TIRO-2110 file (N, C-alpha, C; in Angstrom, 1 decimal):
// TIRO-2110
-27.4, 0.0, 2.8, N, 1, A
-27.9, -1.4, 3.2, CA, 1, A
-28.7, -2.1, 2.0, C, 1, A
-29.4, -1.2, 1.3, N, 2, A
-30.1, -1.8, 0.2, CA, 2, A
-29.2, -2.3, -0.9, C, 2, A
-28.0, -1.6, -1.1, N, 3, A
-27.1, -2.0, -2.1, CA, 3, A
-26.4, -3.3, -1.7, C, 3, A
-26.3, -3.6, -0.3, N, 4, A
-25.8, -4.9, 0.2, CA, 4, A
-26.8, -6.0, -0.3, C, 4, A
-28.1, -5.8, -0.1, N, 5, A
-29.0, -6.8, -0.4, CA, 5, A
-29.0, -7.1, -1.9, C, 5, A
-28.9, -6.0, -2.7, N, 6, A
-28.9, -6.2, -4.2, CA, 6, A
-27.7, -7.0, -4.7, C, 6, A
-26.5, -6.6, -4.1, N, 7, A
-25.3, -7.3, -4.6, CA, 7, A
-25.2, -8.7, -4.0, C, 7, A
-25.7, -8.9, -2.7, N, 8, A
-25.6, -10.2, -2.1, CA, 8, A
-26.5, -11.2, -2.8, C, 8, A
-27.7, -10.8, -3.3, N, 9, A
-28.6, -11.7, -4.0, CA, 9, A
-27.9, -12.3, -5.2, C, 9, A
-27.0, -11.5, -5.9, N, 10, A
-26.3, -12.0, -7.1, CA, 10, A
-25.4, -13.2, -6.7, C, 10, A
-25.0, -13.3, -5.5, N, 11, A
-24.1, -14.4, -5.0, CA, 11, A
-24.8, -15.8, -5.3, C, 11, A
-26.1, -15.8, -5.4, N, 12, A
-26.8, -17.0, -5.7, CA, 12, A
-26.7, -17.4, -7.1, C, 12, A
-26.4, -16.5, -8.0, N, 13, A
-26.3, -16.8, -9.4, CA, 13, A
-24.9, -16.8, -9.9, C, 13, A
-23.9, -16.1, -9.3, N, 14, A
-22.5, -16.0, -9.8, CA, 14, A
-21.9, -17.4, -9.9, C, 14, A
-21.9, -18.3, -8.9, N, 15, A
-21.3, -19.6, -9.1, CA, 15, A
-21.9, -20.4, -10.3, C, 15, A
-23.2, -20.2, -10.6, N, 16, A
-23.8, -20.9, -11.7, CA, 16, A
-23.3, -20.3, -13.0, C, 16, A
-23.1, -18.9, -13.0, N, 17, A
-22.6, -18.2, -14.2, CA, 17, A
-21.1, -18.7, -14.5, C, 17, A
-20.3, -18.8, -13.4, N, 18, A
-18.9, -19.3, -13.6, CA, 18, A
-18.9, -20.7, -14.1, C, 18, A
-19.9, -21.5, -13.7, N, 19, A
-20.0, -22.9, -14.2, CA, 19, A
-20.2, -22.9, -15.7, C, 19, A
-21.1, -21.9, -16.2, N, 20, A
-21.4, -21.8, -17.6, CA, 20, A
-20.2, -21.4, -18.4, C, 20, A
-19.4, -20.4, -17.9, N, 21, A
-18.3, -19.9, -18.7, CA, 21, A
-17.0, -20.7, -18.6, C, 21, A
-16.7, -21.2, -17.3, N, 22, A
-15.5, -21.8, -17.1, CA, 22, A
-15.6, -23.3, -16.8, C, 22, A
-16.8, -23.8, -16.6, N, 23, A
-17.0, -25.2, -16.3, CA, 23, A
-16.6, -25.6, -14.9, C, 23, A
-16.4, -24.7, -14.0, N, 24, A
-16.0, -24.9, -12.7, CA, 24, A
-17.1, -24.6, -11.7, C, 24, A
-17.3, -25.6, -10.8, N, 25, A
-18.4, -25.4, -9.7, CA, 25, A
-17.9, -26.0, -8.4, C, 25, A
-17.9, -25.2, -7.4, N, 26, A
-17.6, -25.7, -6.0, CA, 26, A
-18.8, -25.7, -5.2, C, 26, A
-19.2, -27.0, -4.8, N, 27, A
-20.4, -27.2, -3.9, CA, 27, A
-20.3, -26.4, -2.6, C, 27, A
-19.1, -26.5, -1.9, N, 28, A
-18.9, -25.8, -0.6, CA, 28, A
-19.0, -24.3, -0.8, C, 28, A
-18.4, -23.8, -1.9, N, 29, A
-18.5, -22.4, -2.1, CA, 29, A
-19.9, -21.9, -2.4, C, 29, A
-20.7, -22.7, -3.1, N, 30, A
-22.1, -22.3, -3.4, CA, 30, A
-22.9, -22.4, -2.1, C, 30, A
-22.7, -23.3, -1.2, N, 31, A
-23.4, -23.4, 0.1, CA, 31, A
-23.1, -22.1, 0.9, C, 31, A
-21.8, -21.7, 0.9, N, 32, A
-21.4, -20.5, 1.6, CA, 32, A
-22.1, -19.3, 1.0, C, 32, A
-22.2, -19.2, -0.3, N, 33, A
-23.0, -18.2, -1.0, CA, 33, A
-24.4, -18.1, -0.5, C, 33, A
-25.1, -19.2, -0.5, N, 34, A
-26.5, -19.3, -0.1, CA, 34, A
-26.6, -18.9, 1.4, C, 34, A
-25.8, -19.4, 2.3, N, 35, A
-26.0, -19.1, 3.7, CA, 35, A
-25.6, -17.7, 4.0, C, 35, A
-24.5, -17.2, 3.4, N, 36, A
-24.2, -15.7, 3.6, CA, 36, A
-25.2, -14.8, 3.1, C, 36, A
-25.8, -15.1, 1.9, N, 37, A
-26.9, -14.3, 1.4, CA, 37, A
-28.1, -14.3, 2.3, C, 37, A
-28.5, -15.4, 2.8, N, 38, A
-29.6, -15.5, 3.8, CA, 38, A
-29.3, -14.7, 5.0, C, 38, A
-28.1, -14.8, 5.6, N, 39, A
-27.7, -14.1, 6.8, CA, 39, A
-27.8, -12.6, 6.5, C, 39, A
-27.2, -12.1, 5.4, N, 40, A
-27.2, -10.7, 5.1, CA, 40, A
-28.6, -10.1, 4.9, C, 40, A
-29.4, -10.8, 4.1, N, 41, A
-30.8, -10.4, 3.8, CA, 41, A
-31.6, -10.3, 5.0, C, 41, A
-31.5, -11.3, 5.9, N, 42, A
-32.3, -11.2, 7.2, CA, 42, A
-31.8, -10.1, 8.0, C, 42, A
-30.4, -9.9, 8.1, N, 43, A
-29.8, -8.8, 8.9, CA, 43, A
-30.3, -7.4, 8.4, C, 43, A
-30.2, -7.2, 7.1, N, 44, A
-30.6, -5.9, 6.5, CA, 44, A
-32.1, -5.7, 6.7, C, 44, A
-32.9, -6.7, 6.4, N, 45, A
-34.3, -6.6, 6.6, CA, 45, A
-34.7, -6.2, 8.0, C, 45, A
-34.0, -6.8, 9.0, N, 46, A
-34.2, -6.4, 10.4, CA, 46, A
-33.7, -5.0, 10.7, C, 46, A
-32.6, -4.6, 10.2, N, 47, A
-32.0, -3.3, 10.4, CA, 47, A
-32.9, -2.2, 9.8, C, 47, A
-33.5, -2.5, 8.6, N, 48, A
-34.3, -1.5, 7.9, CA, 48, A
-35.8, -1.7, 8.1, C, 48, A
-36.2, -2.4, 9.1, N, 49, A
-37.6, -2.7, 9.3, CA, 49, A
-38.5, -1.4, 9.6, C, 49, A
-37.8, -0.4, 10.2, N, 50, A
-38.6, 0.8, 10.5, CA, 50, A
-38.6, 1.8, 9.2, C, 50, A
-37.7, 1.5, 8.3, N, 51, A
-37.6, 2.4, 7.1, CA, 51, A
-38.5, 2.0, 5.9, C, 51, A
-39.2, 0.9, 6.1, N, 52, A
-40.1, 0.3, 5.1, CA, 52, A
-39.4, 0.2, 3.7, C, 52, A
-38.7, -0.9, 3.5, N, 53, A
-38.0, -1.2, 2.2, CA, 53, A
-39.0, -1.1, 1.1, C, 53, A
-38.6, -0.4, 0.0, N, 54, A
-39.4, -0.3, -1.2, CA, 54, A
-39.0, -1.4, -2.1, C, 54, A
-39.8, -2.5, -1.9, N, 55, A
-39.4, -3.8, -2.7, CA, 55, A
-39.6, -3.6, -4.2, C, 55, A
-40.6, -2.8, -4.6, N, 56, A
-40.8, -2.6, -6.0, CA, 56, A
-39.6, -1.9, -6.7, C, 56, A
-39.1, -0.8, -6.0, N, 57, A
-37.9, -0.1, -6.4, CA, 57, A
-36.7, -1.0, -6.4, C, 57, A
-36.5, -1.8, -5.3, N, 58, A
-35.4, -2.7, -5.2, CA, 58, A
-35.4, -3.7, -6.4, C, 58, A
-36.6, -4.2, -6.7, N, 59, A
-36.7, -5.2, -7.8, CA, 59, A
-36.3, -4.6, -9.2, C, 59, A
-36.7, -3.3, -9.4, N, 60, A
-36.3, -2.6, -10.6, CA, 60, A
-34.8, -2.4, -10.7, C, 60, A
-34.2, -2.0, -9.6, N, 61, A
-32.8, -1.7, -9.5, CA, 61, A
-32.0, -3.1, -9.7, C, 61, A
-32.6, -4.1, -9.1, N, 62, A
-31.9, -5.4, -9.2, CA, 62, A
-31.9, -5.9, -10.7, C, 62, A
-32.9, -5.6, -11.5, N, 63, A
-32.9, -6.0, -12.9, CA, 63, A
-31.9, -5.3, -13.7, C, 63, A
-31.4, -4.2, -13.2, N, 64, A
-30.3, -3.5, -13.9, CA, 64, A
-28.9, -3.9, -13.4, C, 64, A
-28.8, -4.0, -12.1, N, 65, A
-27.5, -4.3, -11.5, CA, 65, A
-27.1, -5.7, -11.6, C, 65, A
-28.0, -6.6, -11.3, N, 66, A
-27.7, -8.1, -11.2, CA, 66, A
-27.1, -8.6, -12.5, C, 66, A
-27.7, -8.4, -13.7, N, 67, A
-27.1, -8.9, -14.9, CA, 67, A
-25.7, -8.4, -15.1, C, 67, A
-25.4, -7.1, -14.8, N, 68, A
-24.0, -6.6, -14.9, CA, 68, A
-23.0, -7.3, -14.0, C, 68, A
-23.4, -7.4, -12.7, N, 69, A
-22.5, -8.1, -11.8, CA, 69, A
-22.3, -9.5, -12.1, C, 69, A
-23.3, -10.2, -12.5, N, 70, A
-23.2, -11.6, -12.8, CA, 70, A
-22.4, -11.8, -14.1, C, 70, A
-22.6, -11.0, -15.1, N, 71, A
-21.8, -11.0, -16.3, CA, 71, A
-20.3, -10.8, -16.0, C, 71, A
-20.1, -9.8, -15.2, N, 72, A
-18.7, -9.4, -14.8, CA, 72, A
-18.0, -10.6, -14.2, C, 72, A
-18.7, -11.2, -13.2, N, 73, A
-18.2, -12.4, -12.5, CA, 73, A
-18.0, -13.6, -13.4, C, 73, A
-18.9, -13.8, -14.4, N, 74, A
-18.8, -14.9, -15.3, CA, 74, A
-17.6, -14.8, -16.3, C, 74, A
-17.4, -13.5, -16.8, N, 75, A
-16.4, -13.3, -17.8, CA, 75, A
-15.1, -13.0, -17.4, C, 75, A
-14.9, -12.5, -16.1, N, 76, A
-13.6, -12.1, -15.6, CA, 76, A
-12.6, -13.3, -15.7, C, 76, A
-12.9, -14.5, -15.2, N, 77, A
-11.9, -15.6, -15.3, CA, 77, A
-11.7, -15.9, -16.8, C, 77, A
-12.7, -15.8, -17.6, N, 78, A
-12.5, -16.1, -19.1, CA, 78, A
-11.6, -15.1, -19.8, C, 78, A
-11.8, -13.8, -19.5, N, 79, A
-11.0, -12.8, -20.1, CA, 79, A
-9.5, -12.8, -19.7, C, 79, A
-9.3, -13.2, -18.4, N, 80, A
-7.9, -13.2, -17.9, CA, 80, A
-7.2, -14.6, -18.0, C, 80, A
-7.9, -15.5, -18.6, N, 81, A
-7.3, -16.8, -18.8, CA, 81, A
-6.0, -16.8, -19.5, C, 81, A
-5.0, -17.3, -19.0, N, 82, A
-3.7, -17.3, -19.7, CA, 82, A
-2.8, -16.1, -19.3, C, 82, A
-3.3, -15.2, -18.4, N, 83, A
-2.5, -14.1, -18.0, CA, 83, A
-1.7, -14.5, -16.8, C, 83, A
-0.6, -15.3, -17.0, N, 84, A
0.2, -15.8, -15.9, CA, 84, A
1.3, -14.9, -15.5, C, 84, A
1.9, -14.2, -16.5, N, 85, A
3.0, -13.3, -16.2, CA, 85, A
2.5, -12.1, -15.5, C, 85, A
3.2, -11.6, -14.5, N, 86, A
2.8, -10.4, -13.7, CA, 86, A
2.7, -9.2, -14.6, C, 86, A
3.5, -9.1, -15.7, N, 87, A
3.4, -7.9, -16.6, CA, 87, A
2.1, -7.9, -17.3, C, 87, A
1.6, -9.1, -17.7, N, 88, A
0.3, -9.2, -18.4, CA, 88, A
-0.8, -8.7, -17.4, C, 88, A
-0.7, -9.1, -16.2, N, 89, A
-1.7, -8.7, -15.2, CA, 89, A
-1.7, -7.2, -15.0, C, 89, A
-0.5, -6.6, -14.9, N, 90, A
-0.4, -5.2, -14.7, CA, 90, A
-1.0, -4.5, -15.9, C, 90, A
-0.7, -4.9, -17.1, N, 91, A
-1.3, -4.3, -18.3, CA, 91, A
-2.8, -4.4, -18.4, C, 91, A
-3.3, -5.6, -18.0, N, 92, A
-4.8, -5.8, -18.0, CA, 92, A
-5.4, -4.9, -16.9, C, 92, A
-4.8, -4.7, -15.8, N, 93, A
-5.3, -3.9, -14.7, CA, 93, A
-5.3, -2.4, -15.1, C, 93, A
-4.2, -1.9, -15.7, N, 94, A
-4.1, -0.6, -16.2, CA, 94, A
-5.1, -0.3, -17.2, C, 94, A
-5.3, -1.2, -18.1, N, 95, A
-6.4, -1.0, -19.1, CA, 95, A
-7.8, -0.9, -18.5, C, 95, A
-8.0, -1.7, -17.5, N, 96, A
-9.3, -1.6, -16.7, CA, 96, A
-9.5, -0.3, -16.1, C, 96, A
-8.4, 0.3, -15.5, N, 97, A
-8.4, 1.6, -14.9, CA, 97, A
-8.7, 2.7, -16.0, C, 97, A
-8.1, 2.5, -17.2, N, 98, A
-8.3, 3.5, -18.2, CA, 98, A
-9.8, 3.5, -18.7, C, 98, A
-10.3, 2.3, -18.8, N, 99, A
-11.8, 2.2, -19.1, CA, 99, A
-12.6, 2.9, -18.1, C, 99, A
-12.3, 2.7, -16.8, N, 100, A
-13.0, 3.3, -15.7, CA, 100, A
-12.9, 4.8, -15.8, C, 100, A
-11.6, 5.3, -16.2, N, 101, A
-11.4, 6.7, -16.3, CA, 101, A
-12.2, 7.3, -17.4, C, 101, A
-12.3, 6.7, -18.5, N, 102, A
-13.1, 7.2, -19.7, CA, 102, A
-14.5, 7.3, -19.3, C, 102, A
-15.0, 6.3, -18.6, N, 103, A
-16.4, 6.3, -18.2, CA, 103, A
-16.7, 7.5, -17.2, C, 103, A
-15.7, 7.7, -16.2, N, 104, A
-15.8, 8.8, -15.3, CA, 104, A
-15.7, 10.1, -16.0, C, 104, A
-14.9, 10.2, -17.0, N, 105, A
-14.7, 11.5, -17.7, CA, 105, A
-16.0, 11.8, -18.5, C, 105, A
-16.6, 10.8, -19.1, N, 106, A
-17.9, 11.0, -19.8, CA, 106, A
-19.0, 11.5, -18.8, C, 106, A
-19.0, 10.9, -17.7, N, 107, A
-20.0, 11.3, -16.6, CA, 107, A
-19.7, 12.7, -16.2, C, 107, A
-18.4, 13.1, -15.9, N, 108, A
-18.0, 14.4, -15.5, CA, 108, A
-18.4, 15.5, -16.5, C, 108, A
-18.1, 15.2, -17.8, N, 109, A
-18.4, 16.2, -18.9, CA, 109, A
-19.9, 16.3, -19.0, C, 109, A
-20.6, 15.2, -18.9, N, 110, A
-22.1, 15.3, -19.0, CA, 110, A
-22.7, 16.1, -17.8, C, 110, A
-22.1, 16.0, -16.6, N, 111, A
-22.6, 16.7, -15.5, CA, 111, A
-22.2, 18.1, -15.5, C, 111, A
-21.0, 18.4, -15.8, N, 112, A
-20.4, 19.8, -15.7, CA, 112, A
-20.4, 20.6, -17.1, C, 112, A
-20.7, 19.9, -18.1, N, 113, A
-20.7, 20.4, -19.5, CA, 113, A
-19.4, 21.0, -19.9, C, 113, A
-18.3, 20.6, -19.3, N, 114, A
-16.9, 21.0, -19.7, CA, 114, A
-15.9, 20.1, -19.0, C, 114, A
-14.7, 20.3, -19.4, N, 115, A
-13.6, 19.5, -18.7, CA, 115, A
-12.8, 20.5, -17.8, C, 115, A
-13.3, 21.7, -17.5, N, 116, A
-12.6, 22.7, -16.7, CA, 116, A
-12.6, 22.2, -15.3, C, 116, A
-11.4, 22.2, -14.7, N, 117, A
-11.2, 21.8, -13.3, CA, 117, A
-10.7, 23.0, -12.5, C, 117, A
-11.2, 23.3, -11.4, N, 118, A
-10.7, 24.5, -10.6, CA, 118, A
-9.4, 24.1, -9.9, C, 118, A
-8.3, 24.7, -10.3, N, 119, A
-7.0, 24.4, -9.8, CA, 119, A
-6.5, 25.2, -8.6, C, 119, A
-7.4, 26.1, -8.1, N, 120, A
-7.0, 26.9, -7.0, CA, 120, A
-6.7, 26.2, -5.7, C, 120, A
-7.4, 25.1, -5.5, N, 121, A
-7.2, 24.3, -4.2, CA, 121, A
-6.3, 23.2, -4.4, C, 121, A
-5.5, 23.1, -5.5, N, 122, A
-4.6, 21.9, -5.7, CA, 122, A
-3.3, 22.2, -5.0, C, 122, A
-3.2, 22.1, -3.7, N, 123, A
-2.0, 22.3, -2.9, CA, 123, A
-1.1, 21.1, -3.0, C, 123, A
0.1, 21.2, -2.4, N, 124, A
1.0, 20.0, -2.4, CA, 124, A
0.4, 18.8, -1.6, C, 124, A
-0.3, 19.2, -0.5, N, 125, A
-0.9, 18.1, 0.3, CA, 125, A
-2.0, 17.4, -0.4, C, 125, A
-2.8, 18.2, -1.2, N, 126, A
-3.9, 17.5, -2.0, CA, 126, A
-3.3, 16.7, -3.0, C, 126, A
-2.2, 17.1, -3.7, N, 127, A
-1.6, 16.4, -4.7, CA, 127, A
-1.0, 15.1, -4.1, C, 127, A
-0.4, 15.1, -2.9, N, 128, A
0.1, 13.9, -2.2, CA, 128, A
-1.0, 12.9, -1.9, C, 128, A
-2.2, 13.4, -1.5, N, 129, A
-3.3, 12.6, -1.1, CA, 129, A
-3.8, 11.9, -2.4, C, 129, A
-4.0, 12.6, -3.5, N, 130, A
-4.5, 12.0, -4.7, CA, 130, A
-3.4, 11.1, -5.4, C, 130, A
-2.1, 11.4, -5.2, N, 131, A
-1.1, 10.4, -5.7, CA, 131, A
-1.1, 9.1, -4.9, C, 131, A
-1.3, 9.2, -3.6, N, 132, A
-1.4, 8.0, -2.7, CA, 132, A
-2.6, 7.2, -3.1, C, 132, A
-3.7, 8.0, -3.4, N, 133, A
-5.0, 7.3, -3.8, CA, 133, A
-4.8, 6.5, -5.1, C, 133, A
-4.1, 7.1, -6.0, N, 134, A
-3.8, 6.5, -7.3, CA, 134, A
-3.0, 5.2, -7.2, C, 134, A
-2.0, 5.2, -6.3, N, 135, A
-1.2, 4.0, -6.0, CA, 135, A
-2.1, 2.9, -5.4, C, 135, A
-2.9, 3.3, -4.4, N, 136, A
-3.8, 2.4, -3.7, CA, 136, A
-4.8, 1.8, -4.6, C, 136, A
-5.3, 2.7, -5.6, N, 137, A
-6.3, 2.2, -6.5, CA, 137, A
-5.7, 1.1, -7.4, C, 137, A
-4.5, 1.4, -7.9, N, 138, A
-3.8, 0.4, -8.7, CA, 138, A
-3.6, -0.9, -8.0, C, 138, A
-3.2, -0.9, -6.7, N, 139, A
-3.0, -2.1, -5.9, CA, 139, A
-4.4, -2.8, -5.7, C, 139, A
-5.4, -2.0, -5.4, N, 140, A
-6.7, -2.6, -5.2, CA, 140, A
-7.2, -3.3, -6.5, C, 140, A
-6.9, -2.6, -7.6, N, 141, A
-7.4, -3.2, -8.9, CA, 141, A
-6.6, -4.5, -9.2, C, 141, A
-5.3, -4.5, -8.9, N, 142, A
-4.5, -5.7, -9.1, CA, 142, A
-5.1, -6.9, -8.3, C, 142, A
-5.3, -6.6, -7.0, N, 143, A
-5.8, -7.7, -6.1, CA, 143, A
-7.2, -8.1, -6.6, C, 143, A
-8.0, -7.1, -7.0, N, 144, A
-9.4, -7.4, -7.5, CA, 144, A
-9.3, -8.3, -8.7, C, 144, A
-8.4, -8.0, -9.7, N, 145, A
-8.3, -8.8, -10.9, CA, 145, A
-7.8, -10.2, -10.5, C, 145, A
-6.9, -10.3, -9.6, N, 146, A
-6.4, -11.6, -9.2, CA, 146, A
-7.5, -12.4, -8.5, C, 146, A
-8.3, -11.8, -7.7, N, 147, A
-9.4, -12.5, -7.0, CA, 147, A
-10.5, -12.9, -8.0, C, 147, A
-10.8, -12.1, -9.0, N, 148, A
-12.0, -12.4, -9.9, CA, 148, A
-11.5, -13.2, -11.1, C, 148, A
-10.2, -13.4, -11.3, N, 149, A
-9.8, -14.1, -12.5, CA, 149, A
-9.7, -15.6, -12.3, C, 149, A
-9.8, -16.0, -11.1, N, 150, A
-9.7, -17.4, -10.8, CA, 150, A
-11.0, -18.2, -11.0, C, 150, A
-11.0, -19.4, -11.5, N, 151, A
-12.2, -20.2, -11.6, CA, 151, A
-12.9, -20.3, -10.2, C, 151, A
-12.1, -20.2, -9.1, N, 152, A
-12.6, -20.2, -7.7, CA, 152, A
-13.2, -18.9, -7.3, C, 152, A
-13.4, -17.9, -8.2, N, 153, A
-13.7, -16.6, -7.8, CA, 153, A
-15.1, -16.4, -7.2, C, 153, A
-15.9, -17.5, -7.2, N, 154, A
-17.2, -17.4, -6.6, CA, 154, A
-17.1, -17.1, -5.1, C, 154, A
-16.0, -17.6, -4.5, N, 155, A
-15.8, -17.4, -3.0, CA, 155, A
-15.4, -15.9, -2.8, C, 155, A
-14.6, -15.4, -3.8, N, 156, A
-14.2, -13.9, -3.6, CA, 156, A
-15.4, -13.0, -3.7, C, 156, A
-16.3, -13.4, -4.6, N, 157, A
-17.5, -12.5, -4.8, CA, 157, A
-18.4, -12.4, -3.6, C, 157, A
-18.3, -13.4, -2.7, N, 158, A
-19.1, -13.3, -1.4, CA, 158, A
-18.6, -12.1, -0.6, C, 158, A
-17.3, -11.9, -0.6, N, 159, A
-16.7, -10.7, 0.1, CA, 159, A
-16.8, -9.4, -0.7, C, 159, A
-16.6, -9.5, -2.0, N, 160, A
-16.7, -8.3, -2.8, CA, 160, A
-18.1, -7.7, -2.8, C, 160, A
-19.1, -8.5, -2.7, N, 161, A
-20.5, -8.0, -2.7, CA, 161, A
-20.9, -7.6, -1.3, C, 161, A
-20.0, -7.5, -0.3, N, 162, A
-20.3, -7.1, 1.0, CA, 162, A
-19.6, -5.8, 1.3, C, 162, A
-19.0, -5.1, 0.3, N, 163, A
-18.2, -3.9, 0.6, CA, 163, A
-18.9, -2.8, 1.4, C, 163, A
-20.2, -2.7, 1.2, N, 164, A
-21.0, -1.7, 1.9, CA, 164, A
-21.0, -2.0, 3.4, C, 164, A
-21.0, -3.3, 3.8, N, 165, A
-20.9, -3.6, 5.2, CA, 165, A
-19.6, -3.3, 5.8, C, 165, A
-18.5, -3.5, 5.0, N, 166, A
-17.2, -3.1, 5.4, CA, 166, A
-17.1, -1.6, 5.8, C, 166, A
-17.8, -0.8, 5.0, N, 167, A
-17.7, 0.6, 5.2, CA, 167, A
-18.3, 1.0, 6.6, C, 167, A
-19.3, 0.2, 7.1, N, 168, A
-19.8, 0.4, 8.4, CA, 168, A
-18.7, 0.1, 9.4, C, 168, A
-18.0, -1.0, 9.2, N, 169, A
-16.9, -1.4, 10.1, CA, 169, A
-15.8, -0.4, 10.1, C, 169, A
-15.3, 0.1, 9.0, N, 170, A
-14.2, 1.1, 8.9, CA, 170, A
-14.7, 2.5, 9.3, C, 170, A
-16.0, 2.7, 9.2, N, 171, A
-16.5, 4.0, 9.7, CA, 171, A
-16.4, 4.1, 11.2, C, 171, A
-16.5, 3.0, 11.9, N, 172, A
-16.4, 3.0, 13.3, CA, 172, A
-14.9, 3.2, 13.7, C, 172, A
-14.0, 2.6, 13.0, N, 173, A
-12.6, 2.7, 13.3, CA, 173, A
-12.1, 4.2, 13.0, C, 173, A
-12.3, 4.6, 11.8, N, 174, A
-11.7, 5.9, 11.3, CA, 174, A
-12.6, 7.1, 11.5, C, 174, A
-13.9, 7.0, 11.4, N, 175, A
-14.8, 8.2, 11.5, CA, 175, A
-15.5, 8.2, 12.9, C, 175, A
-15.1, 7.2, 13.8, N, 176, A
-15.7, 7.2, 15.1, CA, 176, A
-17.3, 7.1, 15.1, C, 176, A
-17.8, 6.4, 14.0, N, 177, A
-19.2, 6.2, 14.0, CA, 177, A
-19.6, 5.1, 14.9, C, 177, A
-20.8, 5.1, 15.3, N, 178, A
-21.3, 4.1, 16.3, CA, 178, A
-21.6, 2.8, 15.5, C, 178, A
-21.0, 1.7, 15.9, N, 179, A
-21.3, 0.4, 15.2, CA, 179, A
-21.9, -0.6, 16.2, C, 179, A
-22.8, -1.3, 15.7, N, 180, A
-23.5, -2.3, 16.5, CA, 180, A
-22.7, -3.6, 16.5, C, 180, A
-22.9, -4.4, 17.6, N, 181, A
-22.3, -5.7, 17.7, CA, 181, A
-22.7, -6.6, 16.6, C, 181, A
-24.0, -6.4, 16.1, N, 182, A
-24.5, -7.3, 15.1, CA, 182, A
-23.8, -7.1, 13.7, C, 182, A
-23.3, -5.8, 13.5, N, 183, A
-22.5, -5.6, 12.3, CA, 183, A
-21.3, -6.4, 12.2, C, 183, A
-20.5, -6.4, 13.4, N, 184, A
-19.3, -7.2, 13.5, CA, 184, A
-19.6, -8.6, 13.4, C, 184, A
-20.6, -9.1, 14.0, N, 185, A
-21.0, -10.5, 14.1, CA, 185, A
-21.3, -11.0, 12.7, C, 185, A
-22.0, -10.3, 11.8, N, 186, A
-22.3, -10.7, 10.5, CA, 186, A
-21.1, -10.9, 9.7, C, 186, A
-20.2, -9.9, 9.7, N, 187, A
-18.9, -9.9, 8.9, CA, 187, A
-18.1, -11.1, 9.4, C, 187, A
-17.9, -11.3, 10.7, N, 188, A
-17.1, -12.4, 11.2, CA, 188, A
-17.7, -13.7, 10.9, C, 188, A
-19.0, -13.9, 11.0, N, 189, A
-19.7, -15.1, 10.7, CA, 189, A
-19.5, -15.5, 9.2, C, 189, A
-19.6, -14.6, 8.3, N, 190, A
-19.5, -14.9, 6.9, CA, 190, A
-18.0, -15.2, 6.6, C, 190, A
-17.1, -14.5, 7.2, N, 191, A
-15.6, -14.9, 7.1, CA, 191, A
-15.3, -16.3, 7.5, C, 191, A
-15.9, -16.7, 8.7, N, 192, A
-15.7, -18.0, 9.2, CA, 192, A
-16.3, -19.1, 8.3, C, 192, A
-17.5, -18.8, 7.7, N, 193, A
-18.2, -19.7, 6.8, CA, 193, A
-17.3, -19.9, 5.6, C, 193, A
-16.7, -18.8, 5.1, N, 194, A
-15.8, -18.9, 3.9, CA, 194, A
-14.6, -19.7, 4.1, C, 194, A
-14.1, -19.7, 5.4, N, 195, A
-12.9, -20.5, 5.7, CA, 195, A
-13.3, -22.0, 5.7, C, 195, A
-14.5, -22.3, 6.1, N, 196, A
-15.0, -23.7, 6.1, CA, 196, A
-15.2, -24.2, 4.7, C, 196, A
-15.4, -23.3, 3.7, N, 197, A
-15.7, -23.8, 2.4, CA, 197, A
-14.4, -24.4, 1.8, C, 197, A
-13.2, -24.1, 2.3, N, 198, A
-12.0, -24.6, 1.9, CA, 198, A
-11.7, -26.0, 2.6, C, 198, A
END
């Protein structure tokens, strides 16, 4: 829930960052950003009222995460400008995945002090699961690139910065976790607001 607050607060700055890099600003999209952020912050603060949110720690984390998210949102449309052909988009997406892979490998080596992977549990079923995950990751990255490469991407970031809330929703469906009516209401309300922005 705290990650939702941190990422949602950046929604207040992302449309302004896109204005600086691309010269595009949508008043209706910015209003949805403001309203959705207020809704989510009030909702999370209410949900976490018994857990005593550590505001000092949240502020420190925000100073690290916020500039990175805002820079990514601001420069994505700029970096993908002119990528009209599908093949260009695919190459850009694959390159992004390679960069993520290198970062993950560095983290893996740092944590395990080697590149050794235990191959005993790599059955055909596990291989199929990971192959399917690779295809889904590629599809997710393509749609992510399409969503964030548009000058209109400020509306996409409203939903991208709520992925932690979606996990609550899908946890109820697939993991049979208990979900509150308020969780569904917040997601539906923000989706309806986004429709009005168009």
